[in-house]
N, C-alpha and C positions, 0 to 999 in steps of 0.2 A: 504493500499499498503504499501513496507517496505520501511524503510529508503535506504537500496542499491539500488531499484530500483528506489526511487524519486531521486536520487543523479543521475542516469543514464540520466533520463529525464530531467533534468535541463541540466545536463553537452550536452546531444542532443539538446535541445533547443540554449543553447548557442552559440554552434558549427554550429549552421544552421543560428542565428543571426548574427556569427562573418563574414559568407561568404557572406551575402545579399548584403552588400555595395561592394562587389566587383564581384558581378555579375550582375551590371548594376543597380541597385536599386536605385530610385532617390528619394525616400520617406524620412522624415527627421525621426529619432529615435522617435520623439513625437507622430506618429497615428499609432502606432499598433494595428489599429483594424482588426480584422477578414479579411475581404474584401482585405484590404491593403495585409495582409501576403498571402491571396490566389493568389491576383493577380501578388505577388513577386514570390510564387511556382510555379506559370501558366508561367510566364517568367524563370523560371530556368528548367522547365521541356522541353520548347520550344528550350532553349540553348543548353538543353542534346541530345535533340532530333537531334538538326542540327548540332552540333559534333560528335556526334555519325552517323550520315549520312556522313558527311564529311570523316570521318575515315573509314569506310564502302568502300567510295568509290577511296581511298586512297591505300586502301588495296586491293579491286579489282583491280587499275591497277597494282599495284608492282605483283602482282599473272600473270596477263597477262606478264607483262616483263618477269617477272621468268618465264614463261611457253616459251617463245617465246626463248629465251637465252637454256633453256633446249632440245626446239627444233633443234635448230642451232649446239648443241654441238653433240646431238644425231647423227643428220645428218653427223657434221665431223665426228664422231666416225665410224658410219656406213661405209662411204666411205672408211676410213682408213682401215675397214674390211674386205671390200671388197677387196682393191686392196691388202690386205693381202694374202686374199681367193686364188684371183687370182695367184699370186707370188707361193703359193703351187702348185696351181693347173699347172702350166706352167713347175715347177720344177719337178711333176708327171711325167707330159706326154713328156719330157726330158728325163727324167732316163727312164722311159718306152721305148723310141726309143735309146736307147743304146748308150747315151751321160751321162758323166763322172760327174755327180752333184756337186763335185768337184770341177772341171776346169771350169762350165759354171755357173755363177753367174746372178741371176733373182734379177730384182728391179722393181716394179711396183710404177706408180703413175697417180691418175684420168685415170686408166685403159689402160695406154702406159704402156708397157712391156719394158724396158731394159735389152737386153743379153748382158754380156760381160764375159772376160776370153779367152782360149783357146781351141782349139779341134784341133785335129791331122789333118784333112784336109780340102778343100772349099767344098765339097760334103757335112760334116759335118756342117758347116756353113749355107749352103743351109736346109739343116735337122733342124738343131734346129730354124730357124726363122720359117720356116715353121711349125712345131709342137708348137711353141707359137703362131702361129696366128689361128692355129685352134681350141684353146682355148673358149670356151664359155665364153663373155665375157671382152675378149682383144681388145681393142679398136685398139692399133694398135703396132710394133715391132721396137723398134730402137735396132739396130745392131753395136755394138760394140765390135763381138766378131774378135780373131785374129787366124791364122793357127800356130801351132808350129813351130819351125824349124827342119828339119828333121835328127836325131841324125845318 
């Protein structure tokens, strides 16, 4: 055996011996029998297994919580995306219906569309509300439109 390997072995043995008193070993230093060392190693193995199990359990719980937060965030993002899509579809329907998209503003929250702005006539107010209600996915329409005063 080379001198270097012998030194490494002694260092490893010294490190192991130094950790035993801190790992719950209750034997005195004057009983270094093989059985005592084996028992201490078994105790260390059991403690390491328990620690590994506890860490695994904590990691699993953390992953579950993170997964729930991700699911909630995705649902919220999906809802906001759905509202944005409804806004786009309503604006498109209003434009296709002949209403000025620069004069009629559309906001959507929780599938409820709010129309605001101004239109030339009361018939256009009715038309805008009807068109918005016909868009699939719209749960309701709040009308905040007003008729422009005549020029």
